[in-house]
C-alpha positions as CSV (number, residue, x, y, z in Angstrom):
1,M,0.0,0.0,0.0
2,M,1.4,3.4,-1.0
3,K,2.8,5.4,1.8
4,S,1.0,8.7,2.6
5,L,2.7,11.9,3.4
6,L,3.2,11.6,7.1
7,Y,2.9,15.2,8.1
8,K,2.0,14.8,11.7
9,T,5.3,13.5,12.8
10,T,7.3,11.7,10.1
11,L,8.1,14.9,8.2
12,M,10.5,15.9,11.0
13,L,12.8,13.1,9.9
14,L,13.4,14.9,6.7
15,V,14.9,17.9,8.2
16,C,17.9,15.9,9.5
17,M,19.3,15.9,5.9
18,S,22.3,18.3,5.7
19,F,23.7,20.4,2.9
20,S,27.0,22.1,2.2
21,C,27.5,25.9,2.7
22,K,28.2,28.2,-0.2
23,K,27.8,31.9,-0.2
24,D,24.9,32.2,-2.5
25,I,21.6,30.6,-3.6
26,T,23.3,28.6,-6.4
27,Q,23.4,25.4,-4.4
28,F,19.6,25.5,-4.0
29,L,19.1,26.1,-7.7
30,E,21.6,23.5,-9.0
31,K,20.9,20.4,-6.8
32,P,17.7,18.7,-5.7
33,P,17.2,19.6,-2.1
34,G,17.1,17.1,0.8
35,I,17.4,14.1,-1.5
36,S,19.9,12.1,-3.5
37,L,21.0,13.3,-6.9
38,D,19.9,9.9,-8.3
39,E,16.8,11.4,-9.9
40,D,16.1,8.2,-11.9
41,K,15.6,6.4,-8.6
42,V,13.4,9.3,-7.3
43,F,11.1,9.0,-10.3
44,S,11.2,5.2,-10.5
45,S,8.0,4.7,-8.5
46,Q,5.0,6.5,-7.0
47,E,6.4,5.7,-3.5
48,E,9.7,7.4,-4.2
49,I,7.9,10.4,-5.7
50,E,5.8,10.7,-2.6
51,Q,8.8,10.9,-0.4
52,Y,10.2,13.6,-2.7
53,I,6.9,15.6,-2.5
54,S,7.0,15.2,1.3
55,T,10.3,17.0,1.4
56,G,8.8,19.8,-0.8
57,Y,6.1,20.4,1.8
58,Q,8.6,20.6,4.6
59,Y,10.5,23.3,2.7
60,S,7.5,25.2,1.5
61,I,4.7,25.4,4.0
62,P,5.1,28.4,6.3
63,T,4.8,28.5,10.0
64,F,4.2,31.4,12.3
65,F,5.9,29.6,15.2
66,G,9.7,30.2,15.2
67,V,12.0,27.6,13.7
68,R,15.4,27.0,15.0
69,D,18.7,25.4,14.2
70,G,19.0,21.9,15.6
71,L,15.4,21.2,14.8
72,N,15.0,22.8,11.5
73,G,18.7,23.5,10.8
74,T,18.7,22.2,7.3
75,L,16.1,24.8,6.4
76,T,17.3,27.8,8.2
77,V,21.1,28.0,8.4
78,S,22.4,30.6,6.0
79,P,24.9,29.4,3.4
80,T,27.2,32.1,4.7
81,G,27.3,30.4,8.0
82,R,25.4,33.1,9.8
83,I,23.1,31.5,12.3
84,P,19.6,33.1,12.6
85,T,19.1,35.0,15.8
86,Q,15.4,35.0,15.2
87,A,14.8,31.3,15.4
88,T,12.7,30.9,18.5
89,T,9.8,33.1,18.8
90,I,6.7,34.6,17.1
91,F,6.6,38.1,15.5
92,A,3.8,39.6,17.5
93,G,6.5,41.4,19.5
94,A,7.5,43.2,16.2
95,T,4.0,44.6,15.8
96,D,1.6,46.7,17.8
97,E,0.1,43.5,19.2
98,A,2.8,42.9,21.8
99,E,6.2,43.3,23.4
100,S,8.6,40.3,23.5
101,T,9.7,39.3,27.0
102,A,13.0,38.0,25.9
103,D,15.7,40.6,25.0
104,F,17.5,38.2,22.7
105,T,14.8,38.1,20.0
106,S,15.2,40.1,16.8
107,N,11.9,41.7,17.4
108,N,14.0,44.4,19.0
109,A,15.7,45.1,15.8
110,W,12.4,45.8,14.0
111,N,11.1,47.9,16.9
112,G,14.2,50.0,16.8
113,G,14.5,50.2,13.0
114,S,17.9,48.6,13.1
115,V,17.3,45.7,10.7
116,Q,20.0,45.6,8.0
117,P,20.6,43.7,4.7
118,T,23.4,41.8,6.6
119,T,21.0,40.5,9.2
120,I,17.6,40.1,7.5
121,L,17.9,36.3,7.2
122,G,18.2,36.1,11.0
123,D,16.0,39.0,11.8
124,E,12.9,37.5,10.1
125,D,13.4,35.6,6.9
126,V,14.9,32.4,8.2
127,M,13.2,30.3,5.5
128,Y,14.7,32.3,2.6
129,F,17.0,29.5,1.4
130,A,14.4,26.9,2.1
131,R,12.1,28.6,-0.4
132,F,14.7,28.2,-3.1
133,K,15.0,24.6,-2.3
134,G,11.2,24.2,-2.5
135,I,11.1,26.0,-5.8
136,R,13.9,23.8,-7.2
137,L,12.1,20.7,-6.1
138,A,8.8,21.8,-7.6
139,N,10.5,22.6,-11.0
140,I,12.2,19.1,-11.0
141,L,8.8,17.5,-10.3
142,L,7.3,19.4,-13.3
143,E,10.2,18.5,-15.5
144,R,10.4,14.8,-14.7
145,I,6.9,13.6,-13.7
146,D,5.6,12.9,-17.3
147,A,8.3,10.3,-17.8
148,A,7.6,8.5,-14.5
149,P,6.0,5.0,-14.5
150,V,2.8,6.2,-12.8
151,T,-0.8,6.8,-13.9
152,A,-1.9,9.9,-15.8
153,A,-4.1,10.8,-12.9
154,Y,-1.2,10.8,-10.5
155,K,0.9,12.8,-12.9
156,Q,-1.8,15.5,-12.9
157,Q,-2.0,15.5,-9.2
158,V,1.8,15.9,-8.8
159,K,1.8,18.8,-11.2
160,A,-0.9,20.5,-9.2
161,E,1.0,20.0,-6.0
162,A,4.2,21.2,-7.5
163,K,2.6,24.4,-8.8
164,F,1.0,25.1,-5.5
165,L,4.3,24.6,-3.6
166,R,6.1,26.9,-6.1
167,A,3.3,29.5,-5.7
168,I,3.3,29.6,-1.9
169,N,7.1,29.9,-1.9
170,N,6.8,32.8,-4.4
171,F,4.0,34.5,-2.4
172,E,6.1,34.3,0.8
173,T,8.9,36.2,-1.1
174,F,6.5,38.6,-2.7
175,K,4.9,39.8,0.6
176,R,8.4,40.4,2.0
177,Y,10.3,41.9,-0.9
178,G,8.0,42.8,-3.7
179,G,9.3,41.8,-7.1
180,F,11.3,38.6,-7.0
181,Q,13.3,36.4,-9.4
182,I,10.9,34.2,-11.4
183,I,12.3,30.7,-11.6
184,N,10.2,28.4,-13.8
185,K,12.8,25.8,-14.7
186,R,16.0,24.2,-13.5
187,L,18.7,26.8,-13.6
188,T,22.4,26.5,-14.3
189,A,24.9,28.2,-12.0
190,E,25.5,30.9,-14.6
191,E,21.7,31.6,-14.9
192,S,21.2,31.8,-11.2
193,S,24.1,34.3,-10.7
194,T,22.6,36.8,-13.2
195,L,18.9,36.3,-12.8
196,A,17.1,39.7,-12.3
197,R,14.0,40.5,-10.2
198,S,10.8,40.8,-12.2
199,S,8.1,43.5,-11.8
200,I,5.2,43.3,-9.4
201,Q,2.9,42.7,-12.3
202,A,4.9,39.8,-13.7
203,C,5.4,38.2,-10.2
204,V,1.7,38.3,-9.3
205,D,0.7,37.0,-12.7
206,F,3.2,34.1,-12.3
207,I,1.8,33.2,-8.9
208,I,-1.8,33.3,-10.1
209,K,-1.1,31.3,-13.3
210,D,0.4,28.5,-11.1
211,L,-2.6,28.6,-8.8
212,D,-5.2,28.6,-11.6
213,E,-3.5,25.6,-13.2
214,A,-3.1,23.8,-9.9
215,F,-6.8,24.4,-9.0
216,T,-7.8,22.8,-12.4
217,E,-5.4,19.9,-12.2
218,L,-5.9,18.8,-8.6
219,P,-8.4,16.0,-8.4
220,A,-11.7,16.6,-6.7
221,G,-11.7,15.2,-3.2
222,F,-7.9,15.2,-2.9
223,P,-6.3,14.6,-0.4
224,V,-7.8,11.7,1.5
225,E,-8.7,12.1,5.1
226,A,-5.5,10.4,6.3
227,Q,-3.3,13.0,4.6
228,K,-4.2,16.1,6.5
229,G,-1.6,18.8,5.8
230,R,-1.6,18.1,2.1
231,V,-2.9,20.7,-0.3
232,N,-6.6,20.8,-1.3
233,K,-8.6,22.9,-3.8
234,S,-9.7,25.2,-0.9
235,A,-6.1,25.9,0.0
236,I,-5.2,26.7,-3.6
237,A,-8.2,29.1,-3.8
238,A,-7.3,30.6,-0.4
239,L,-3.7,31.4,-1.5
240,K,-5.1,33.0,-4.7
241,S,-7.4,35.1,-2.5
242,R,-4.5,36.2,-0.2
243,T,-2.2,36.9,-3.1
244,L,-4.7,39.2,-4.9
245,L,-5.7,40.9,-1.7
246,Y,-2.1,41.8,-1.0
247,A,-1.6,42.9,-4.6
248,A,-4.6,45.2,-4.5
249,S,-3.5,46.8,-1.2
250,P,-2.0,50.3,-1.0
251,L,1.6,49.1,-0.7
252,F,1.6,47.7,-4.2
253,N,-1.6,49.1,-5.9
254,T,-0.3,52.6,-6.5
255,G,1.7,54.9,-8.8
256,T,3.3,56.5,-5.8
257,P,5.4,54.1,-3.9
258,Y,6.4,54.5,-0.2
259,I,9.9,55.5,-1.4
260,S,10.3,56.3,-5.0
261,Y,13.5,55.2,-6.8
262,G,14.6,54.2,-10.2
263,N,13.0,50.8,-10.2
264,N,9.5,51.4,-9.0
265,S,8.0,48.5,-11.0
266,L,9.8,46.2,-8.5
267,I,7.9,47.6,-5.6
268,C,4.5,48.7,-7.0
269,Y,2.3,48.4,-10.1
270,G,2.9,52.0,-11.2
271,N,-0.8,52.9,-11.1
272,F,-3.9,52.5,-8.9
273,S,-6.6,50.3,-10.3
274,A,-9.9,49.5,-8.5
275,Q,-10.2,46.4,-10.7
276,R,-7.5,44.8,-8.6
277,W,-9.9,45.0,-5.6
278,Q,-12.5,43.4,-7.8
279,L,-10.2,40.5,-8.7
280,A,-9.4,40.1,-5.0
281,A,-13.2,40.0,-4.1
282,D,-13.9,37.5,-6.9
283,A,-11.1,35.3,-5.7
284,A,-12.3,35.4,-2.1
285,L,-15.8,34.4,-3.3
286,V,-14.4,31.4,-5.2
287,A,-12.4,30.4,-2.2
288,L,-15.5,30.6,0.1
289,N,-17.6,28.6,-2.3
290,T,-14.8,26.0,-2.8
291,A,-14.1,25.7,1.0
292,T,-17.9,25.4,1.7
293,G,-18.1,22.7,-0.9
294,E,-15.3,20.8,0.6
295,G,-16.8,20.8,4.0
296,F,-15.0,23.7,5.6
297,Q,-17.0,26.2,7.6
298,L,-16.9,28.9,10.3
299,L,-17.2,27.3,13.7
300,N,-20.5,28.7,15.0
301,D,-22.1,26.7,17.8
302,P,-24.6,29.1,19.4
303,A,-23.8,27.7,22.8
304,K,-20.1,28.7,22.4
305,R,-20.6,32.3,21.1
306,N,-20.3,34.0,24.4
307,P,-19.1,31.2,26.7
308,V,-19.3,31.5,30.5
309,P,-15.9,31.0,32.1
310,V,-15.4,27.6,33.6
311,N,-12.9,27.7,36.4
312,R,-12.0,31.1,35.0
313,A,-11.0,29.6,31.6
314,V,-13.0,30.7,28.5
315,L,-13.4,28.1,25.7
316,G,-15.6,29.3,22.9
317,N,-16.0,29.0,19.1
318,Y,-13.1,31.4,18.6
319,R,-10.7,29.5,20.7
320,E,-11.8,26.1,19.3
321,S,-11.1,27.4,15.7
322,W,-7.4,27.7,16.5
323,E,-7.0,25.1,19.2
324,A,-8.9,22.0,18.0
325,P,-6.8,19.8,15.7
326,D,-8.0,19.6,12.2
327,N,-11.3,21.3,13.0
328,N,-13.7,22.2,10.1
329,E,-12.5,25.8,10.0
330,L,-8.9,24.8,9.4
331,I,-8.3,24.5,5.6
332,L,-4.5,23.8,5.7
333,S,-2.1,23.6,8.5
334,Y,1.7,23.2,9.0
335,K,2.4,19.7,10.2
336,G,6.1,19.9,10.8
337,F,6.2,19.9,14.6
338,P,6.1,16.8,16.6
339,S,4.2,16.4,19.9
340,S,6.1,18.1,22.6
341,G,5.8,19.4,26.2
342,R,6.0,23.0,27.5
343,F,9.7,22.7,28.2
344,S,10.4,21.9,24.5
345,H,10.5,23.8,21.3
346,P,8.4,25.6,20.3
347,W,6.4,26.0,23.5
348,Q,9.0,27.4,25.7
349,H,9.4,30.3,23.3
350,V,5.6,31.0,23.3
351,L,4.7,30.5,26.9
352,P,5.2,33.2,29.5
353,N,7.2,32.7,32.7
354,M,4.5,31.0,34.7
355,D,6.8,29.1,37.0
356,P,9.0,31.3,39.3
357,P,11.9,28.8,39.4
358,F,12.2,29.1,35.6
359,D,12.9,32.8,35.3
360,G,14.4,33.4,31.9
361,Y,13.7,30.0,30.5
362,F,10.4,31.0,28.8
363,S,10.3,33.9,26.4
364,G,6.6,34.7,26.3
365,T,4.8,37.6,24.7
366,A,3.4,40.5,26.8
367,V,0.3,42.1,25.2
368,N,0.5,45.8,24.3
369,H,-2.3,47.7,26.2
370,R,-2.8,49.7,23.0
371,F,-3.8,46.4,21.4
372,I,-6.2,45.6,24.2
373,K,-7.9,48.9,23.6
374,R,-8.9,47.6,20.2
375,Y,-11.4,45.2,21.9
376,E,-14.9,46.7,21.9
377,K,-17.4,46.1,24.8
378,K,-19.8,43.1,24.3
379,D,-22.5,45.6,23.2
380,G,-20.3,46.8,20.4
381,T,-19.5,50.2,21.9
382,V,-16.0,51.5,22.6
383,Q,-14.5,50.7,26.0
384,T,-13.5,53.9,27.9
385,W,-10.1,53.3,29.6
386,G,-8.6,56.5,30.5
387,S,-5.0,56.6,31.9
388,S,-6.0,55.1,35.2
389,G,-9.0,53.7,37.2
390,N,-10.1,51.5,40.1
391,D,-12.4,49.2,38.0
392,L,-10.0,46.9,36.1
393,V,-12.0,43.8,36.8
394,Q,-15.2,45.4,35.4
395,K,-13.3,46.8,32.4
396,Y,-12.0,43.4,31.5
397,S,-15.3,41.6,32.0
398,E,-17.1,43.9,29.6
399,L,-14.9,43.2,26.6
400,D,-15.5,41.2,23.4
401,P,-15.6,37.5,24.3
402,R,-12.5,37.0,22.1
403,F,-10.5,39.0,24.5
404,A,-10.6,36.4,27.3
405,Q,-9.8,33.7,24.8
406,T,-6.8,35.5,23.5
407,V,-5.2,37.4,26.4
408,G,-4.0,36.1,29.8
409,F,-5.0,39.0,32.1
410,N,-4.8,39.6,35.8
411,G,-7.4,37.4,37.5
412,S,-7.9,35.0,34.5
413,R,-6.7,31.4,34.3
414,F,-4.1,30.7,31.6
415,S,-4.9,27.1,31.3
416,Q,-6.6,24.2,33.2
417,N,-3.6,23.2,35.2
418,Q,-2.3,26.7,36.1
419,P,-3.2,29.0,39.0
420,I,-5.0,32.3,38.6
421,L,-2.8,34.9,36.9
422,E,-1.3,37.5,39.2
423,T,0.1,40.3,37.0
424,F,-0.4,42.9,39.7
425,Q,2.7,44.6,41.2
426,G,4.3,41.9,43.3
427,G,2.2,39.1,41.8
428,V,3.8,35.8,41.0
429,H,3.4,36.3,37.2
430,S,4.3,40.0,37.1
431,R,8.1,39.9,37.3
432,T,8.8,39.3,33.6
433,C,5.5,40.6,32.2
434,K,6.4,44.0,30.7
435,T,2.8,45.1,30.1
436,G,0.5,43.6,32.7
437,A,-1.0,41.0,30.4
438,W,0.3,37.8,28.6
439,M,-0.6,36.4,25.2
440,K,-2.7,33.3,25.8
441,K,-3.7,32.6,22.2
442,L,-1.9,29.7,20.5
443,V,-1.5,27.9,23.8
444,P,-3.8,24.9,24.1
445,D,-5.8,24.7,27.3
446,L,-4.4,21.2,28.0
447,L,-0.7,22.0,27.3
448,Y,0.3,22.1,31.0
449,A,-1.1,18.6,31.4
450,G,1.2,16.9,28.9
451,N,2.6,16.9,25.3
452,L,0.7,18.3,22.4
453,V,1.2,19.0,18.7
454,P,1.1,22.7,17.9
455,I,-2.0,23.7,15.7
456,I,-0.4,26.0,13.2
457,S,-3.0,27.2,10.6
458,V,-1.9,28.3,7.1
459,F,-5.5,29.0,5.9
460,R,-8.7,29.2,7.8
461,Y,-12.3,29.9,6.7
462,N,-12.4,33.1,8.8
463,E,-9.6,34.7,6.8
464,L,-11.6,34.2,3.6
465,L,-14.5,36.1,5.0
466,L,-12.2,38.9,6.1
467,N,-10.6,38.9,2.7
468,Y,-13.9,39.2,0.9
469,A,-15.2,42.0,3.3
470,E,-12.0,44.1,2.7
471,A,-11.9,43.6,-1.1
472,I,-15.6,44.2,-1.8
473,N,-15.7,47.2,0.4
474,E,-12.7,48.8,-1.4
475,F,-14.3,48.0,-4.8
476,Q,-17.9,49.0,-4.3
477,G,-18.4,49.9,-0.6
478,P,-19.8,47.9,2.3
479,G,-23.3,47.3,0.9
480,V,-26.1,46.4,3.3
481,A,-26.4,43.6,5.8
482,T,-28.8,40.9,4.6
483,G,-28.5,38.7,7.7
484,A,-27.0,35.9,5.6
485,T,-24.6,33.7,7.6
486,P,-22.4,30.8,6.5
487,P,-22.9,28.3,4.9
488,I,-24.7,31.0,2.9
489,I,-22.0,32.8,1.0
490,P,-22.0,36.5,2.0
491,V,-23.5,39.1,-0.3
492,S,-21.9,42.2,1.1
493,A,-19.0,43.2,3.2
494,Y,-21.4,43.7,6.1
495,D,-22.5,40.0,5.8
496,A,-18.9,38.7,5.9
497,L,-17.8,40.7,8.9
498,N,-21.1,40.3,10.8
499,A,-20.8,36.5,10.4
500,I,-17.4,36.6,12.1
501,R,-18.7,38.8,14.9
502,L,-21.8,36.7,15.4
503,R,-19.9,33.5,16.0
504,S,-18.1,35.2,18.9
505,G,-21.1,36.8,20.5
506,M,-20.6,40.3,19.1
507,P,-23.4,42.4,17.7
508,P,-23.5,43.3,14.0
509,L,-21.8,46.5,12.8
510,P,-24.0,49.6,12.7
511,A,-25.7,50.2,9.4
512,G,-24.8,53.1,7.1
513,L,-21.1,53.1,7.4
514,S,-19.2,54.7,4.6
515,K,-16.4,52.9,2.7
516,D,-13.8,54.8,4.8
517,Q,-15.6,54.1,8.1
518,F,-16.0,50.4,7.2
519,R,-12.4,50.1,6.3
520,L,-11.4,51.2,9.8
521,R,-13.8,48.7,11.4
522,L,-12.6,46.0,9.1
523,Q,-9.0,46.6,10.0
524,N,-9.8,46.5,13.6
525,E,-11.8,43.3,13.2
526,R,-9.0,41.6,11.3
527,A,-6.6,42.6,14.0
528,I,-8.8,41.0,16.7
529,E,-9.8,37.9,14.8
530,L,-6.3,37.0,13.5
531,A,-4.3,38.2,16.5
532,F,-0.9,36.7,17.1
533,E,-1.1,34.5,14.0
534,N,1.5,36.5,12.1
535,Y,-0.9,38.5,10.0
536,R,-0.5,41.9,11.6
537,I,3.2,42.3,10.7
538,W,2.2,42.1,7.0
539,D,-1.2,43.8,7.2
540,V,0.1,47.1,8.7
541,R,2.7,47.2,5.9
542,R,0.3,46.4,2.9
543,W,-2.1,49.0,4.3
544,L,0.7,51.5,4.6
545,I,-0.2,52.4,8.2
546,A,2.9,50.9,10.0
547,E,4.4,54.4,10.3
548,N,1.3,55.8,12.0
549,D,1.6,56.8,15.7
550,G,0.5,53.9,17.9
551,I,1.1,51.2,15.2
552,M,4.8,50.8,14.7
553,N,5.8,54.3,15.6
554,G,5.4,55.6,19.1
555,A,4.7,54.1,22.5
556,V,3.9,50.6,23.6
557,L,1.7,50.8,26.6
558,G,1.3,48.7,29.7
559,L,-0.7,48.7,32.9
560,R,0.7,49.0,36.3
561,I,-1.8,47.0,38.4
562,T,-2.1,47.3,42.2
563,T,-4.5,45.6,44.6
564,L,-7.5,47.2,46.2
565,P,-9.9,45.8,48.9
566,A,-12.6,43.3,48.0
567,S,-10.6,41.7,45.2
568,Q,-10.5,44.8,43.1
569,F,-7.6,46.3,41.2
570,R,-6.3,49.7,40.2
571,Y,-4.6,50.3,36.9
572,E,-2.3,53.0,35.8
573,E,-1.1,53.3,32.2
574,F,2.6,53.7,31.5
575,V,5.0,53.7,28.5
576,V,6.9,50.4,28.1
577,E,8.9,51.3,25.1
578,N,9.0,53.9,22.3
579,R,9.4,52.5,18.8
580,V,10.4,53.9,15.4
581,F,9.4,52.8,11.9
582,P,11.6,54.1,9.0
583,K,9.7,53.9,5.7
584,R,12.3,51.5,4.3
585,L,10.9,48.8,6.5
586,Y,7.7,48.5,4.4
587,L,9.6,45.9,2.3
588,H,12.5,43.8,3.5
589,P,16.0,44.4,2.2
590,Y,17.4,41.6,0.1
591,D,20.4,39.8,1.8
592,R,23.6,41.7,1.1
593,D,25.4,38.7,-0.2
594,E,22.7,38.1,-2.8
595,I,23.1,41.7,-4.0
596,L,26.9,41.5,-4.1
597,R,27.0,38.2,-6.0
598,N,24.5,39.1,-8.7
599,P,25.1,42.3,-10.8
600,N,21.5,42.2,-12.0
601,M,20.0,42.0,-8.5
602,I,18.5,45.3,-7.5
603,Q,18.1,46.2,-3.8
604,N,14.8,47.7,-2.4
605,P,14.8,51.4,-1.7
606,G,16.2,52.9,1.5
607,W,18.7,50.1,2.0
């Protein structure tokens, strides 16, 4: 019986394969990654091809949890020998969501504007060289599969998977750098050392062409249930939706780039077109229809919309959507991490310091109070905080139910097997908490009871609704609310956003919002719904708002919490850190060595 792709645990065996260190990307474009050069053996049977594809998934599927050398070393070590410094944590601390507790993370470089072309591969893009390996592997699959002794149906499936893997690698480069080097075949060393970047238009068109062909070629009903983690039609459509949404956003969809230089086509389209928003809206609708048809849906149990805390823990629809393994909202997830306990990677770099004897062992994420202020009250009105007050317990209790499922705040319970959080001054959990609140999202409720596999989503149904709401609003405005909820596909931007709010116990948005007003509500809703899942770092850039005060410029806020009689608490707002955001940070710099080795490789502006 043919081996399936063993994404839940077996994929980790593949990362033990090593490679030699050169000072450029040539090695990744000349040799098949992670597998013997005996290609005839690789393409001698379906079983061998499956193993090869499995390696491709390991190189290509992104994760918002940190990767590190020793576990993912074959993926992340730079060919120059530079070891990534950012290999252990999430990037919420490099956004207005949070502040990293650990001083060693490269989030500090982003917050201080000190990222450089010499450090970018450690400061964020640790998968840079892995993507070249994934692209090389996809191109070899496309080149060799037709001659393999396998069925025509299997050949078609492999081509679809290869094109998806190539597309997701290219998208991950596009969102970071803008125009990239289009690699659609096996390259020689000479070709790879002179290949130039292509325009935004050409790069987006290339990604979309791969996805359209993959969507057509992938068999209906693929993969089988036993192969969770493998691409399906919904994931292909979701990636197309995400790509066109980013392409339509202000960062790229403009004739006036954030910094103008002599190669503007590498960083923007050169003109604004509302039709790009229409394309994004159409793609989101296709993705929603496809996902619904394949059995994916928004988790929306009425009993779990506004859950009552049980032993001070809140477990509702929202938490289940990112916590429950392979739930019906989860379209595609990263399956590269094995089951592990809280003292193992990646948990010890996500969890806060909950155990006093282990100061400094955990490097958790302290939530920016500015971000907490984004949460509305349960009735949909704005919470009034002020700079201080004696009613912190009441303030917290009034917030959007998603708050208690996302943030570990004073008086809440982090998980079943942990004591009540004490982030007040002198409290047991306050010593390393820089802001007065810990990130709780991403941490399963049962983690402290034993080993668990991280649930790392790549695409979820809720993102498709958010994508549609944003794109259709930008194209034709918010429309009107019809009251339609999934599985009915939304008619208007209102319908899409209200469906997300409904499943978490929040009231619908007020009627009559203008396009500009709806945009602000959408951006806030997206921040809340996708918090800490590595969306925010890209959203504030593609919207061109990262430089705004309170986003990535200005103060990170915390609460200084003190005890009052009758189990009440006083809070006083204070500045944790002041950040800066130079305009050059809207796009990553290409690695310095890549620029130096290739005379046709043009750097992004400001670097």
